[in-house]
C-alpha positions as CSV (number, residue, x, y, z in Angstrom):
1,M,77.7,170.5,50.7
2,P,80.4,168.1,51.9
3,G,79.4,165.3,54.1
4,F,75.7,165.7,53.3
5,V,73.6,162.9,54.9
6,D,69.8,162.8,54.5
7,E,69.0,159.5,56.2
8,A,70.0,158.5,59.7
9,Q,68.8,156.6,62.8
10,V,69.0,157.9,66.3
11,H,68.5,156.2,69.7
12,V,66.9,158.5,72.1
13,K,66.6,157.9,75.8
14,G,65.0,160.0,78.6
15,G,66.8,160.3,81.9
16,D,66.1,157.8,84.6
17,G,64.3,159.1,87.7
18,G,66.1,159.1,91.0
19,A,65.2,156.7,93.8
20,G,63.2,157.9,96.9
21,A,65.0,157.7,100.2
22,V,64.3,155.6,103.3
23,S,65.2,157.7,106.2
24,F,63.9,158.5,109.8
25,R,64.4,161.6,111.8
26,R,67.3,161.1,114.2
27,E,67.9,164.0,116.6
28,A,68.8,164.3,120.2
29,H,65.8,164.7,122.5
30,V,63.4,163.7,119.7
31,S,61.9,160.3,120.4
32,R,60.3,158.2,117.7
33,G,61.3,160.6,114.9
34,G,59.1,159.9,111.9
35,P,60.0,159.1,108.3
36,D,61.7,161.9,106.5
37,G,63.0,160.3,103.2
38,G,62.8,162.7,100.3
39,D,61.7,162.0,96.7
40,G,64.0,161.3,93.8
41,G,64.2,163.8,91.0
42,D,62.5,163.2,87.7
43,G,64.7,162.3,84.7
44,G,65.2,164.8,81.9
45,N,63.2,164.8,78.7
46,L,64.9,164.5,75.3
47,Y,63.6,166.7,72.5
48,L,64.3,166.9,68.7
49,E,64.2,170.4,67.5
50,A,64.5,171.9,63.9
51,S,67.3,174.4,63.6
52,R,68.8,176.6,60.9
53,D,72.2,175.9,62.3
54,V,72.2,172.3,61.1
55,S,72.1,171.4,57.4
56,S,72.6,167.6,57.4
57,L,72.1,164.5,59.5
58,L,75.8,163.8,59.4
59,G,76.2,164.1,63.2
60,F,74.1,161.0,63.7
61,E,76.3,158.6,61.6
62,D,79.1,158.1,64.1
63,H,77.2,159.2,67.2
64,P,73.6,157.9,66.9
65,R,72.8,157.7,70.7
66,R,71.5,160.7,72.7
67,R,70.6,160.6,76.3
68,A,69.0,163.2,78.7
69,G,70.3,163.6,82.3
70,H,69.3,161.3,85.2
71,G,67.5,162.6,88.2
72,S,69.4,162.4,91.5
73,H,68.3,160.4,94.5
74,G,66.3,161.7,97.4
75,G,67.9,162.1,100.9
76,G,67.1,162.3,104.5
77,N,65.5,165.3,106.2
78,R,63.0,165.4,103.2
79,R,65.7,166.5,100.8
80,H,64.4,165.9,97.3
81,G,66.6,164.9,94.4
82,R,67.5,167.3,91.6
83,R,65.7,166.9,88.3
84,G,67.7,165.6,85.4
85,R,68.7,168.0,82.7
86,D,66.7,168.1,79.5
87,L,68.5,167.5,76.2
88,V,67.6,169.3,73.0
89,V,69.0,167.7,69.9
90,A,69.2,169.9,66.8
91,V,68.1,168.5,63.4
92,P,67.8,170.3,60.1
93,E,64.6,172.0,59.0
94,G,62.5,169.6,57.0
95,T,63.3,166.5,59.0
96,L,60.7,163.8,59.1
97,V,60.8,161.6,62.2
98,R,59.5,158.0,61.8
99,T,59.3,154.9,63.9
100,L,61.4,151.9,62.7
101,S,58.1,150.5,61.2
102,G,57.7,153.6,59.1
103,D,54.9,155.4,61.0
104,L,55.2,159.2,60.9
105,V,55.9,160.6,64.3
106,A,56.5,164.3,63.5
107,D,57.4,166.7,60.6
108,L,59.9,169.2,61.9
109,A,59.5,171.6,59.0
110,E,60.5,175.0,60.4
111,A,63.1,176.3,62.9
112,G,61.8,175.9,66.4
113,D,59.5,172.9,65.8
114,R,60.1,170.6,68.6
115,L,59.2,166.9,69.4
116,L,59.3,165.3,72.8
117,A,61.1,162.2,71.5
118,A,61.7,160.4,74.9
119,H,60.1,161.1,78.3
120,G,62.2,161.2,81.3
121,G,61.3,158.7,84.1
122,R,59.5,159.9,87.2
123,G,61.4,160.1,90.4
124,G,60.5,157.6,93.2
125,R,58.7,158.8,96.3
126,G,60.5,158.7,99.6
127,N,59.2,156.9,102.7
128,A,57.9,160.1,104.1
129,R,55.2,160.0,101.4
130,F,53.8,156.7,102.7
131,L,53.1,157.9,106.2
132,S,49.5,157.3,107.3
133,N,47.5,156.7,110.4
134,R,47.6,152.9,109.6
135,L,51.4,152.9,108.7
136,R,53.4,155.1,111.1
137,A,56.9,153.9,110.2
138,P,57.1,152.9,106.5
139,A,60.4,151.3,105.8
140,F,60.3,151.4,102.0
141,A,60.4,153.9,99.2
142,E,59.9,153.8,95.4
143,Q,62.7,153.3,93.0
144,G,63.1,155.8,90.1
145,E,61.3,155.1,86.8
146,R,63.5,154.3,83.8
147,G,63.4,156.9,81.1
148,E,61.7,156.1,77.8
149,E,64.0,154.9,75.0
150,R,63.6,153.9,71.4
151,W,65.1,154.0,67.9
152,L,63.8,156.5,65.4
153,D,64.4,157.0,61.7
154,L,65.3,160.5,60.5
155,E,64.7,161.6,56.9
156,L,65.6,165.0,55.6
157,E,63.6,166.7,52.9
158,L,65.4,169.8,51.6
159,M,63.6,173.1,52.2
160,A,64.0,174.7,48.7
161,D,61.8,177.1,46.7
162,V,62.9,175.6,43.4
163,A,63.9,172.1,42.6
164,L,65.8,171.2,39.4
165,V,64.8,167.9,37.9
166,G,66.5,166.3,34.9
167,F,68.5,163.4,33.5
168,P,72.1,162.9,34.6
169,N,74.4,165.5,33.0
170,A,71.5,167.7,32.0
171,G,73.3,170.8,33.3
172,K,71.6,171.1,36.7
173,S,74.9,171.6,38.6
174,T,76.2,174.1,36.1
175,L,73.0,176.2,36.3
176,V,73.2,176.2,40.2
177,S,76.8,177.3,40.1
178,R,75.9,180.0,37.6
179,V,73.0,181.6,39.6
180,S,74.3,181.1,43.1
181,A,77.5,180.8,45.1
182,A,77.1,177.0,45.4
183,R,79.9,175.0,43.9
184,P,78.7,171.5,43.2
185,K,81.0,169.1,41.4
186,I,80.7,169.3,37.6
187,A,82.1,166.7,35.2
188,D,81.2,165.1,31.9
189,Y,80.1,161.7,33.2
190,P,76.7,160.4,34.5
191,F,75.8,160.8,38.1
192,T,78.5,163.4,38.9
193,T,76.1,164.7,41.5
194,L,75.6,162.1,44.2
195,Q,74.0,164.4,46.8
196,P,71.6,167.4,46.6
197,H,73.0,170.9,46.7
198,L,71.4,174.1,47.7
199,G,72.1,177.6,46.4
200,V,70.7,181.0,47.3
201,V,69.8,183.0,44.2
202,D,69.8,186.8,44.4
203,A,67.0,187.9,42.0
204,G,67.5,191.6,42.5
205,G,66.6,194.0,45.3
206,T,65.6,192.1,48.4
207,T,64.3,189.1,46.5
208,Q,66.0,185.8,47.0
209,F,65.1,182.2,46.7
210,V,66.7,178.8,47.4
211,I,67.3,176.5,44.5
212,A,68.1,172.7,44.9
213,D,70.2,170.6,42.5
214,I,68.6,167.1,42.7
215,P,70.8,164.2,41.5
216,G,69.8,163.0,38.1
217,L,66.8,160.8,37.6
218,V,66.4,157.9,35.1
219,E,63.3,156.0,34.0
220,G,62.1,153.8,36.8
221,A,63.5,156.0,39.5
222,A,60.2,155.9,41.4
223,E,60.6,152.1,41.7
224,G,64.2,152.4,42.8
225,R,66.2,152.3,39.5
226,G,69.4,154.4,39.4
227,L,70.1,156.8,42.2
228,G,67.0,158.9,41.9
229,H,64.8,156.9,44.2
230,R,66.9,158.2,47.2
231,F,66.4,161.8,46.2
232,L,62.9,162.1,44.8
233,R,61.7,163.1,48.3
234,H,63.8,166.3,48.1
235,V,61.4,167.8,45.6
236,E,58.4,167.3,47.8
237,R,58.7,170.7,49.6
238,A,59.7,172.7,46.6
239,R,57.2,175.4,45.5
240,V,58.3,175.3,41.8
241,L,59.7,172.4,39.8
242,V,62.1,173.1,36.9
243,V,62.2,170.2,34.4
244,L,65.5,170.5,32.5
245,A,65.5,168.8,29.0
246,D,69.1,168.4,27.7
247,L,69.0,169.7,24.1
248,A,72.1,167.6,23.4
249,N,70.0,164.5,23.9
250,A,71.2,163.1,27.2
251,D,71.5,159.3,27.2
252,G,70.4,159.3,23.6
253,A,66.9,160.5,24.5
254,C,65.5,163.5,22.7
255,A,64.1,166.5,24.7
256,A,60.5,165.4,24.3
257,E,61.3,161.9,25.6
258,Q,63.2,163.3,28.6
259,V,60.3,165.5,29.6
260,R,57.9,162.6,29.2
261,V,60.0,160.3,31.4
262,L,60.6,162.9,34.1
263,T,57.0,164.0,34.5
264,D,55.9,160.3,34.5
265,E,58.4,159.6,37.3
266,L,57.1,162.5,39.3
267,R,53.6,161.3,38.8
268,R,54.4,157.8,39.9
269,Y,56.3,158.9,42.9
270,R,53.7,161.4,44.2
271,P,50.9,162.5,41.8
272,E,50.2,165.8,43.5
273,L,53.7,167.0,42.4
274,L,52.3,167.6,39.0
275,D,49.9,170.2,40.5
276,R,52.8,172.4,41.4
277,P,53.9,175.3,39.2
278,R,56.3,173.7,36.7
279,L,58.7,175.2,34.1
280,V,60.1,173.1,31.3
281,V,63.4,174.5,30.2
282,G,65.8,173.4,27.4
283,S,69.3,173.2,28.9
284,R,72.9,173.2,27.5
285,A,71.8,175.5,24.6
286,D,75.5,176.3,24.0
287,V,76.2,172.7,22.7
288,L,74.0,173.2,19.6
289,P,73.6,176.2,17.3
290,A,70.1,177.8,17.4
291,P,69.1,176.3,14.0
292,S,69.9,172.8,15.2
293,R,67.9,172.9,18.4
294,P,64.5,171.3,18.6
295,A,61.5,173.6,18.6
296,L,60.2,174.6,22.0
297,S,56.8,173.4,21.1
298,S,58.1,169.9,20.4
299,Y,58.8,169.2,24.1
300,G,56.7,171.8,25.8
301,G,59.6,174.1,26.6
302,E,59.2,177.7,27.6
303,L,62.7,178.9,27.1
304,E,66.3,177.8,26.4
305,I,69.3,178.4,28.6
306,S,73.0,177.7,29.0
307,G,74.6,177.6,32.3
308,V,78.0,178.0,30.6
309,T,77.3,181.1,28.6
310,G,74.5,182.6,30.7
311,E,72.0,182.6,27.8
312,G,68.5,182.8,29.1
313,V,69.5,182.6,32.8
314,T,68.3,186.1,33.7
315,E,64.9,185.4,32.2
316,L,64.7,182.1,34.0
317,T,65.3,183.6,37.4
318,S,62.6,186.3,36.8
319,R,60.1,183.6,35.8
320,L,60.9,181.5,38.8
321,V,60.3,184.4,41.1
322,S,56.8,185.0,39.6
323,K,55.9,181.3,39.8
324,A,57.1,180.9,43.4
325,R,54.8,183.8,44.4
326,E,51.9,182.1,42.8
327,Q,52.3,178.9,44.9
328,A,51.5,178.9,48.6
329,P,54.1,177.2,50.8
330,T,53.8,173.4,50.9
331,P,51.5,172.4,53.8
332,R,53.3,170.5,56.5
333,R,52.3,167.0,57.5
334,G,51.9,168.0,61.1
335,E,52.7,166.0,64.2
336,V,51.2,162.6,64.5
337,V,52.6,160.9,67.6
338,H,52.0,157.2,68.0
339,R,52.1,156.4,71.7
340,P,50.2,153.9,73.8
341,A,47.6,155.3,76.2
342,E,49.2,156.5,79.4
343,G,49.3,153.8,82.0
344,A,47.7,151.1,79.8
345,V,48.2,147.6,81.1
346,E,48.8,144.7,78.7
347,V,49.1,141.0,79.4
348,A,50.8,138.5,77.1
349,R,51.9,134.9,77.3
350,S,55.6,134.4,76.9
351,G,57.9,131.5,77.7
352,G,55.2,129.8,79.9
353,A,54.6,132.9,82.0
354,W,52.2,135.9,81.9
355,V,54.2,139.1,81.2
356,V,52.5,142.3,82.3
357,T,53.6,145.6,80.7
358,G,52.4,149.1,81.2
359,R,53.9,152.2,82.9
360,E,51.6,152.0,86.0
361,A,52.2,148.3,86.5
362,L,56.0,148.7,86.3
363,R,55.9,151.6,88.7
364,A,53.8,149.7,91.2
365,V,56.4,147.0,91.8
366,A,59.4,149.5,91.8
367,V,59.8,149.7,95.6
368,S,63.1,149.4,97.5
369,D,62.3,146.4,99.8
370,L,59.8,143.8,98.7
371,T,60.6,141.7,101.8
372,D,58.7,144.3,103.9
373,S,55.1,143.3,104.5
374,H,53.9,146.9,104.3
375,A,55.7,147.3,101.0
376,L,54.0,144.2,99.6
377,D,50.6,145.5,100.8
378,H,51.4,148.8,98.9
379,V,52.3,146.8,95.8
380,H,49.1,144.8,95.8
381,R,47.0,147.9,96.2
382,R,48.8,149.6,93.3
383,L,48.5,146.6,91.0
384,R,44.8,146.3,91.7
385,H,44.2,150.0,91.1
386,A,46.2,149.8,87.8
387,G,43.8,147.0,86.7
388,V,46.4,144.2,86.6
389,D,44.2,141.7,88.5
390,R,41.4,142.3,86.1
391,A,43.7,142.0,83.0
392,L,45.1,138.7,84.2
393,R,41.7,137.2,84.8
394,R,40.5,138.3,81.3
395,A,43.7,136.8,79.8
396,G,42.9,133.4,81.4
397,A,45.5,133.3,84.2
398,R,45.0,130.5,86.7
399,E,46.2,130.0,90.2
400,G,49.8,129.1,90.4
401,D,50.7,130.6,87.0
402,E,54.0,132.5,86.9
403,V,53.5,136.3,86.4
404,R,56.3,138.7,85.5
405,I,56.2,142.4,85.9
406,G,59.6,144.1,85.2
407,D,62.2,142.3,87.3
408,L,59.6,140.8,89.6
409,S,58.3,137.3,89.2
410,F,55.6,135.7,91.4
411,S,52.9,133.1,91.4
412,Y,49.4,134.2,90.5
413,E,46.7,134.0,93.2
414,P,43.2,135.3,92.3
415,D,42.2,138.2,94.5
């Protein structure tokens, strides 16, 4: 699996909305033509979608920014702007989406799972929308709203039926290459495998399952020792765990000690992993003659195998098929979207001024001409309706204090 990347960051941005138009009807023999400015188009939304066509997060390393299309501006004669094009960004199945603070946003576990990662901005209304009996010739329009943008963390958890867990050089890669067409790197030094590998095992007939070669674990991996702490999460979705004990005493530890360390690391990382079907297997049986091998009972083993000679491999695959059928698919975490309430207004003190944030407040001041008295009346009504006056009073704003809303700065006057 060359170029495999299981952690990445992505900057997502929805498209900006188009501006509304300020226009008046101008035709021969038509006196006092009314306002006819059209609305701007909404910006496109940006989605993250799980896909079987993507196997890694490699594409985000050099190109971490994604942006949906902008909406076009409105025009005269009530011509509305075109809506921006949505953008669907493919990620591998099993991708966890988190905020930079670590909060889970979504679990895109299966192909077709989709997350609205960034809303497009709403298009501005043209001056024709502000026509009323009191205001017969509105000379202002709304600007388009900016699209939502944020950074997200992406973490990939491999979607495998079986995960191989063992010390470095315990024979995991050799076994995967024996039972599948995968060809991970194999060598006689520790940590040969630096990235997970997947292989599809044909167990006869129409039965197949996916097996994952997880890089070697060492004692303390759950706390970050060695390389295992980066890859323990790849066992979380596996339906069956295979604990490989190197009969040739990897790193000088006997088979029983290896099993103890590996199960303890799984427990410390995520205790519920020990509730999964688990198969303890003695590996590299070809290194020692049968009389010299430790008894299966001494380390809780169920069979001995050799990825080199094929000893016990057929029996292992049949046992894995039966155990996988016993275990229901791992339940998904579900989507948990952390998002502020729509239109919520917040007031905070910053640099000697009161800074107002919130979608409705920002939209209220986004008009094309704030020097127009009618436009200012419209802004005041929108701010009052959004609750900005009330929020400023509660925050302790006093007459003459500076208030900032987006790019607009003004002095506060109660009511």
